[in-house]
C-alpha positions as CSV (number, residue, x, y, z in Angstrom):
1,M,0.0,0.2,0.3
2,S,1.4,3.1,-1.0
3,I,2.2,6.1,1.6
4,A,-0.6,8.3,-0.5
5,I,-3.7,6.0,0.1
6,L,-2.3,5.3,4.1
7,K,-2.5,9.4,4.1
8,Q,-5.6,9.1,2.5
9,R,-7.3,7.1,4.9
10,L,-5.7,8.1,7.9
11,N,-7.2,11.9,6.8
12,Q,-10.7,10.1,6.2
13,S,-10.8,8.3,10.0
14,I,-9.5,11.9,11.5
15,D,-12.3,14.0,9.0
16,S,-14.9,11.0,10.8
17,F,-13.9,11.5,14.5
18,S,-14.0,15.0,14.4
19,E,-17.8,15.5,13.1
20,P,-19.9,16.4,16.0
21,A,-22.4,13.8,15.2
22,Q,-19.6,11.3,15.1
23,I,-18.2,12.2,18.5
24,H,-21.6,11.7,20.5
25,N,-22.0,8.3,18.3
26,R,-18.5,7.4,20.0
27,F,-17.9,9.1,23.4
28,A,-21.0,9.0,26.1
29,R,-22.3,12.8,26.7
30,P,-20.8,13.8,30.6
31,S,-24.6,14.9,32.0
32,K,-23.3,14.5,35.5
33,L,-20.2,16.4,34.5
34,I,-22.5,19.0,32.9
35,K,-24.9,19.2,35.6
36,T,-22.0,19.8,38.4
37,L,-20.8,22.3,36.4
38,E,-24.3,23.9,35.8
39,I,-24.7,24.3,39.8
40,I,-21.0,25.5,40.6
41,E,-21.8,28.1,37.5
42,R,-25.2,28.9,39.7
43,K,-23.2,29.7,42.6
44,F,-20.2,32.2,41.1
45,D,-23.2,34.1,40.1
46,D,-25.5,33.7,43.5
47,M,-21.6,35.3,44.9
48,E,-21.3,37.6,42.7
49,N,-24.6,39.5,42.7
50,I,-25.0,39.2,46.4
51,Q,-25.3,42.7,48.6
52,P,-22.4,44.4,50.0
53,I,-22.7,45.0,53.5
54,E,-23.7,48.6,54.3
55,E,-19.6,49.1,55.6
56,K,-18.3,48.2,52.0
57,I,-20.7,50.8,50.6
58,V,-20.1,53.6,53.3
59,N,-16.3,53.2,52.5
60,S,-16.4,53.3,48.7
61,I,-18.8,56.4,49.6
62,L,-16.4,57.9,51.4
63,K,-13.6,57.0,49.3
64,L,-14.9,58.7,46.2
65,E,-15.6,61.4,48.5
66,K,-12.0,61.7,49.4
67,H,-9.5,61.0,46.7
68,G,-11.9,61.0,43.7
69,K,-13.4,58.7,40.8
70,D,-9.9,58.2,39.7
71,Y,-8.7,56.2,43.4
72,L,-11.7,54.0,43.0
73,T,-11.3,49.9,42.2
74,K,-13.9,47.6,40.3
75,R,-14.9,46.8,43.6
76,D,-15.8,50.0,45.0
77,W,-17.4,50.9,42.0
78,K,-19.6,47.8,42.2
79,N,-20.6,49.0,45.7
80,L,-21.6,52.9,44.6
81,A,-24.0,51.0,42.2
82,W,-25.2,49.1,44.9
83,S,-25.7,52.1,47.2
84,L,-27.9,54.0,45.0
85,S,-31.0,51.6,46.4
86,K,-29.8,51.7,50.3
87,T,-30.6,54.9,52.3
88,L,-26.7,55.4,54.0
89,L,-25.1,58.1,56.1
90,N,-27.0,61.1,57.0
91,Y,-29.8,60.8,53.6
92,E,-33.3,60.6,54.5
93,D,-34.0,59.4,50.8
94,K,-32.5,56.2,49.2
95,I,-29.3,57.9,47.6
96,L,-30.5,57.4,43.8
97,F,-32.9,60.3,44.9
98,T,-30.0,62.7,46.7
99,F,-27.9,65.0,44.3
100,K,-25.4,62.4,45.6
101,G,-27.4,59.7,43.3
102,S,-27.2,62.5,40.5
103,E,-23.7,62.5,40.8
104,L,-23.4,58.5,40.6
105,I,-25.4,58.6,37.8
106,E,-23.4,60.8,35.5
107,Q,-20.6,58.5,36.2
108,F,-22.4,55.6,35.7
109,N,-23.7,57.1,32.1
110,K,-20.2,58.3,31.1
111,M,-18.5,55.0,32.0
112,N,-16.9,52.8,29.4
113,P,-18.4,49.2,28.2
114,E,-15.7,47.2,29.9
115,L,-16.5,48.7,33.7
116,L,-20.6,49.0,33.2
117,K,-20.7,45.5,33.0
118,V,-19.2,45.3,36.2
119,V,-21.7,47.2,37.7
120,Y,-24.6,46.5,35.4
121,F,-26.4,44.1,37.6
122,P,-26.8,45.9,40.8
123,L,-27.8,48.8,38.8
124,L,-30.7,47.0,37.5
125,Y,-31.6,45.9,41.3
126,S,-31.5,50.0,42.5
127,Y,-33.8,50.1,39.0
128,F,-36.4,47.5,40.7
129,A,-35.9,48.1,44.3
130,V,-37.5,51.6,44.8
131,E,-41.5,52.5,45.8
132,Q,-43.4,53.7,43.3
133,D,-44.1,57.2,46.1
134,E,-40.6,57.5,45.7
135,I,-40.1,57.7,41.7
136,N,-42.9,60.0,42.2
137,K,-41.4,62.5,44.1
138,R,-38.3,62.8,42.4
139,P,-38.4,60.5,38.9
140,N,-35.7,62.3,37.1
141,N,-32.6,60.2,38.7
142,W,-34.9,57.2,38.0
143,I,-35.7,58.0,34.6
144,Q,-31.8,58.0,33.8
145,L,-31.0,55.1,35.3
146,R,-33.2,53.4,33.2
147,N,-32.2,54.8,30.2
148,I,-28.2,53.8,30.8
149,L,-29.8,50.3,31.6
150,N,-31.9,50.4,28.6
151,T,-28.7,51.8,26.4
152,N,-26.3,49.4,26.9
153,R,-28.5,45.4,27.3
154,S,-27.9,44.8,24.2
155,T,-24.5,45.6,23.7
156,L,-23.8,44.0,27.2
157,F,-25.5,40.6,25.7
158,Q,-23.6,40.3,22.7
159,A,-19.9,40.6,24.5
160,T,-21.1,37.9,26.9
161,L,-20.0,35.0,26.1
162,R,-21.9,33.1,28.6
163,P,-24.8,35.8,29.9
164,K,-26.3,35.1,33.1
165,K,-29.9,33.7,33.5
166,W,-30.9,37.5,34.8
167,L,-29.4,39.2,31.3
168,T,-31.5,36.5,28.9
169,T,-34.3,37.5,31.2
170,L,-33.6,41.2,30.8
171,T,-33.0,40.5,26.6
172,D,-36.1,38.4,26.3
173,H,-38.4,40.9,27.9
174,P,-37.0,44.2,27.1
175,E,-40.2,45.8,28.0
176,V,-39.5,46.1,31.4
177,L,-37.2,49.3,30.7
178,S,-39.6,50.7,28.9
179,L,-42.6,52.9,29.5
180,D,-45.0,50.4,29.5
181,P,-43.2,47.6,31.7
182,S,-45.5,44.8,32.9
183,K,-47.5,44.5,29.2
184,R,-46.3,41.4,28.2
185,F,-45.5,39.5,31.8
186,I,-49.6,41.2,32.2
187,R,-50.6,38.8,29.4
188,D,-48.8,35.6,30.6
189,F,-50.6,36.6,34.1
190,L,-54.4,36.2,32.6
191,Y,-53.9,34.1,29.5
192,N,-50.3,31.4,29.7
193,S,-51.4,27.9,31.1
194,D,-48.6,27.5,33.1
195,D,-49.6,29.0,36.5
196,S,-45.9,29.7,37.4
197,R,-44.7,31.2,33.9
198,V,-44.3,34.9,35.2
199,S,-42.5,34.3,38.7
200,S,-40.3,32.0,37.0
201,Q,-39.3,34.5,34.3
202,L,-38.9,37.4,37.1
203,E,-37.3,35.0,39.7
204,S,-33.7,36.2,38.2
205,L,-34.2,39.6,38.2
206,S,-34.4,39.7,41.8
207,I,-37.0,42.2,42.3
208,A,-37.5,43.3,45.6
209,P,-40.9,42.7,47.6
210,N,-41.9,46.4,47.5
211,S,-40.9,47.7,44.2
212,W,-42.5,49.6,42.1
213,F,-42.7,46.9,39.3
214,W,-45.6,45.0,41.5
215,D,-47.3,48.1,41.7
216,S,-47.1,48.3,38.4
217,L,-47.9,44.6,37.6
218,V,-50.7,44.3,40.0
219,S,-52.9,47.6,39.5
220,S,-52.4,46.8,35.7
221,S,-53.9,43.3,35.9
222,I,-56.4,44.1,38.4
223,K,-57.8,46.8,35.6
224,S,-58.0,44.0,32.9
225,V,-60.2,41.8,35.3
226,K,-63.0,44.7,34.9
227,T,-62.8,43.7,31.0
228,I,-61.7,40.6,31.0
229,K,-64.1,37.6,29.8
230,E,-66.4,36.1,32.1
231,D,-64.6,32.2,31.4
232,D,-61.5,33.6,31.5
233,Y,-62.2,35.7,34.7
234,F,-63.1,32.3,36.8
235,K,-59.8,30.6,35.3
236,V,-57.4,33.4,36.8
237,I,-59.0,33.6,40.0
238,P,-56.5,31.5,41.9
239,R,-53.8,33.2,40.0
240,F,-54.9,36.3,41.7
241,L,-55.0,34.6,45.3
242,L,-51.9,33.0,44.9
243,L,-50.0,36.9,44.1
244,L,-52.4,38.1,47.1
245,E,-50.6,35.4,49.4
246,K,-47.3,35.7,48.4
247,N,-47.8,40.1,48.2
248,P,-50.4,41.0,50.7
249,I,-49.5,44.5,50.6
250,Y,-52.1,44.1,47.5
251,T,-54.6,42.3,49.6
252,T,-57.0,45.1,49.9
253,A,-56.6,45.7,45.9
254,I,-57.1,42.6,44.4
255,L,-60.1,41.2,47.0
256,T,-61.8,44.3,46.0
257,A,-61.1,44.0,42.3
258,L,-62.0,40.1,42.0
259,L,-65.2,40.4,44.5
260,E,-66.5,43.4,42.7
261,R,-65.9,41.6,38.9
262,Y,-67.4,38.2,40.6
263,A,-70.7,40.3,41.6
264,S,-71.2,41.3,37.7
265,T,-70.9,38.0,36.4
266,S,-73.9,35.4,36.0
267,K,-72.5,32.9,38.3
268,R,-72.9,35.2,41.5
269,T,-74.8,33.4,43.1
270,L,-72.4,30.3,43.3
271,V,-70.1,30.2,46.1
272,H,-66.6,30.5,45.3
273,E,-64.9,29.0,48.2
274,A,-61.5,29.8,48.2
275,L,-62.9,33.5,47.5
276,K,-64.9,33.1,50.2
277,S,-62.8,31.8,53.2
278,I,-59.7,34.6,52.2
279,C,-62.3,37.1,52.9
280,L,-63.3,35.9,55.8
281,T,-59.1,35.8,57.0
282,Q,-58.7,39.2,55.7
283,W,-61.9,41.5,56.1
284,G,-63.9,39.2,58.7
285,N,-67.9,38.4,58.6
286,P,-69.4,40.3,56.2
287,Q,-72.8,40.6,58.3
288,Y,-71.1,42.6,60.9
289,D,-70.6,46.3,60.5
290,S,-67.9,46.2,62.6
291,S,-65.9,44.2,59.9
292,A,-64.4,47.6,58.1
293,G,-63.2,45.7,55.7
294,W,-66.0,45.3,53.5
295,R,-66.1,48.9,53.2
296,N,-64.2,48.5,50.3
297,V,-66.7,47.2,47.9
298,N,-70.2,47.9,46.7
299,P,-73.0,47.5,49.1
300,D,-74.5,45.1,46.7
301,T,-71.2,43.3,46.1
302,R,-71.6,42.5,49.9
303,K,-74.6,41.5,49.9
304,M,-73.6,38.9,47.4
305,V,-70.6,37.4,50.1
306,V,-73.8,37.3,52.9
307,Q,-75.4,35.3,51.2
308,W,-72.8,33.2,50.3
309,F,-72.1,32.9,54.1
310,V,-75.9,31.8,54.4
311,R,-76.5,29.7,51.8
312,A,-73.2,27.9,53.5
313,D,-74.7,27.8,56.9
314,L,-78.2,26.9,55.8
315,E,-77.0,23.9,53.5
316,S,-74.1,23.0,56.4
317,F,-76.9,23.0,59.3
318,F,-79.3,20.7,57.4
319,T,-77.0,18.2,56.4
320,V,-73.8,18.2,58.1
321,F,-75.3,19.4,61.8
322,S,-78.7,17.9,62.0
323,G,-79.3,14.1,62.4
324,G,-80.5,13.5,58.7
325,A,-81.1,16.2,55.6
326,D,-83.9,18.1,56.5
327,I,-84.7,19.1,52.5
328,R,-88.4,21.0,54.2
329,R,-87.1,23.2,56.1
330,F,-83.6,24.4,54.0
331,N,-86.3,24.5,50.8
332,Y,-88.4,27.0,52.7
333,W,-86.1,29.3,54.2
334,M,-84.0,29.5,50.9
335,R,-86.7,31.2,49.5
336,F,-85.5,34.2,51.9
337,L,-82.1,33.5,50.9
338,K,-81.9,37.6,49.9
339,Q,-83.4,39.0,52.5
340,V,-81.1,37.1,55.6
341,T,-78.7,39.9,56.7
342,L,-77.3,37.6,59.4
343,S,-76.7,34.1,60.0
344,E,-75.3,32.3,62.9
345,I,-74.8,28.4,63.1
346,F,-74.4,27.6,67.2
347,L,-72.8,24.0,67.9
348,N,-73.9,21.5,71.2
349,E,-70.9,19.2,72.9
350,Q,-70.9,16.8,70.6
351,A,-70.1,18.9,67.1
352,M,-67.5,20.9,69.3
353,F,-65.6,18.6,71.2
354,Y,-66.8,15.0,68.9
355,P,-66.9,16.6,65.0
356,T,-67.6,14.8,62.4
357,T,-64.8,14.6,59.2
358,Q,-67.4,17.2,57.5
359,Q,-68.1,19.3,60.9
360,V,-64.0,19.7,61.2
361,E,-63.9,21.0,57.8
362,F,-66.9,23.5,58.4
363,K,-65.3,24.6,61.4
364,K,-61.9,25.1,59.9
365,N,-63.6,27.3,57.1
366,N,-65.7,29.6,59.5
367,L,-63.2,30.1,62.4
368,G,-65.1,33.2,64.6
369,R,-68.1,32.9,62.8
370,F,-70.2,29.8,65.1
371,K,-70.2,29.6,69.1
372,R,-71.0,27.1,71.4
373,I,-74.4,26.1,73.5
374,T,-73.8,25.6,76.9
375,G,-76.7,24.5,79.3
376,K,-78.0,21.0,78.4
377,S,-75.4,18.8,77.8
378,N,-77.2,16.6,75.0
379,A,-78.9,20.0,73.3
380,A,-79.1,20.2,69.6
381,N,-77.5,22.4,67.1
382,A,-79.0,25.5,66.4
383,F,-79.0,28.1,63.9
384,M,-80.1,31.9,63.5
385,I,-80.7,33.9,60.1
386,K,-82.0,37.7,60.7
387,I,-85.0,38.8,58.2
388,G,-86.1,42.0,58.3
389,G,-86.6,42.8,62.2
390,F,-86.8,39.2,63.4
391,Y,-84.1,37.1,64.8
392,I,-85.4,33.4,63.7
393,V,-84.0,30.5,65.6
394,E,-83.9,27.0,64.4
395,F,-82.9,24.0,66.3
396,S,-81.5,20.4,64.1
397,E,-84.3,18.7,66.1
398,M,-87.5,18.6,64.9
399,N,-89.5,18.4,67.8
400,N,-88.2,21.7,68.4
401,A,-90.2,24.7,67.9
402,T,-88.8,28.0,65.4
403,Y,-88.3,31.1,68.0
404,F,-88.9,34.7,66.3
405,Y,-86.9,37.6,68.5
406,R,-87.3,41.0,67.9
407,Q,-83.5,41.4,70.1
408,I,-80.6,39.6,69.0
409,P,-81.5,37.0,71.7
410,Y,-77.9,36.6,73.9
411,S,-76.4,38.8,75.6
412,S,-73.1,40.8,74.6
413,F,-70.9,38.7,77.1
414,Q,-72.0,36.0,75.6
415,E,-71.0,37.4,72.0
416,K,-67.6,38.0,73.3
417,T,-67.2,34.7,74.9
418,H,-68.8,32.8,72.2
419,K,-70.9,30.7,74.5
420,V,-74.8,31.0,74.5
421,D,-76.9,29.4,76.8
422,I,-79.4,26.5,75.6
423,T,-82.4,29.3,77.4
424,S,-81.5,32.2,75.9
425,L,-81.9,31.0,72.2
426,K,-85.0,28.9,73.3
427,S,-87.4,31.0,75.2
428,T,-91.1,31.0,74.6
429,S,-91.2,34.4,77.2
430,R,-88.9,36.4,75.3
431,A,-89.6,35.4,72.1
432,E,-92.0,37.5,69.9
433,F,-93.7,34.4,68.9
434,Y,-93.3,30.2,68.1
435,L,-94.4,28.2,65.4
436,S,-93.9,24.1,65.4
437,H,-93.3,22.0,62.8
438,Q,-96.7,20.4,62.4
439,S,-98.7,18.7,58.9
440,V,-98.2,21.4,56.3
441,W,-96.5,23.3,58.6
442,E,-94.8,25.8,55.5
443,N,-98.4,27.4,55.1
444,S,-98.6,28.7,58.4
445,F,-95.2,29.9,58.2
446,D,-96.0,31.5,54.9
447,R,-99.3,33.2,56.8
448,R,-97.5,34.6,59.7
449,L,-94.5,36.2,57.9
450,Q,-96.9,37.8,55.5
451,G,-98.3,39.3,58.4
452,L,-94.9,41.1,59.2
453,G,-94.4,42.0,55.7
454,I,-92.0,39.5,55.1
455,F,-92.4,37.4,51.6
456,P,-90.5,34.8,50.1
457,D,-87.7,36.6,47.4
């Protein structure tokens, strides 16, 4: 075999091993090594973007004031970039909104690209780390900071061989540095099937919880709730409740928007359990005037939620706290649902201390809304509704009458202790009148209520 032929075969072998596709066929991909490398890179990225302690930031500011910018190191400049989001020394405001902040912004604006690459992330953090009220007072420095970030974003990305996650996010979503920073995120928040898409996109930017950005996102999203299609609205309720859980400072705004929109839907009479539960936790019982949170919504919207509680109370009483489902009495009182302004449930010792699974669930979802019956140990459970000027008390056992009171039948002391004696609820002497459930009792109840000016809805 000639040397030429040997050379030709050698080159063919080299070419075959040099092809990327062939390389993977002959060598296993080092998956564990690559994964370990990613973890190490992420740790270094996190360390690189950790905020320095305030003492180091202050030292860099003092160094600038004493010796001038020519004596500053890259680390000093990075500290100064972090300083914009801080309230330091004798300053009343964050450095960004002070005269010192104006001087720093001017320096960052003139900075060469190589040095700007070092300070870009802390500048980005400072851009997000201020509140809307602060921006409203002195917007100029903040706007100039946004311009610096926006002007240099593309150059930084192109000059970076391996862009960090935050830089990729910023490149994919340049609108966060625009006049309408939350537009795309709102669309994803409202319509994307992935509930966590927005939070995962924004996580790498390390946006502070009290940032102006969340104000923009939440307020714009809330505005969208008013005009969103009804079917889409019901789909996004869980997302707003999750947003509320993670950002409790927006509780009032989110609950108000969700409830007002719900009241305008075709399903307003259907109870939304999650919304009902969080309303009770945040604002208290809508049936009590002392629950100030309910002043944030229209009276008609509050009435809708009251009816949710009344319906749930009636359903629970006649199915969960009675010996068996009493369909006749449930159907009878449901005819007056829209007129009920107050409902309460009173539980005996059995339901309080030895509850069934369903009773445990009701009590968990209605903390503070039920009272304990004292007196007879075997007393029946009871419920009370207010229609017009009457407080009407029913008992779970059928051999009890229905009592009608002009005044709330228990004392203020019993209200505070959440313990009501059975004799307060079942008093023939203090009741205006009482009616028994005999034969076609519905007709006699109707006649008596009509005489009081109370008619079914």
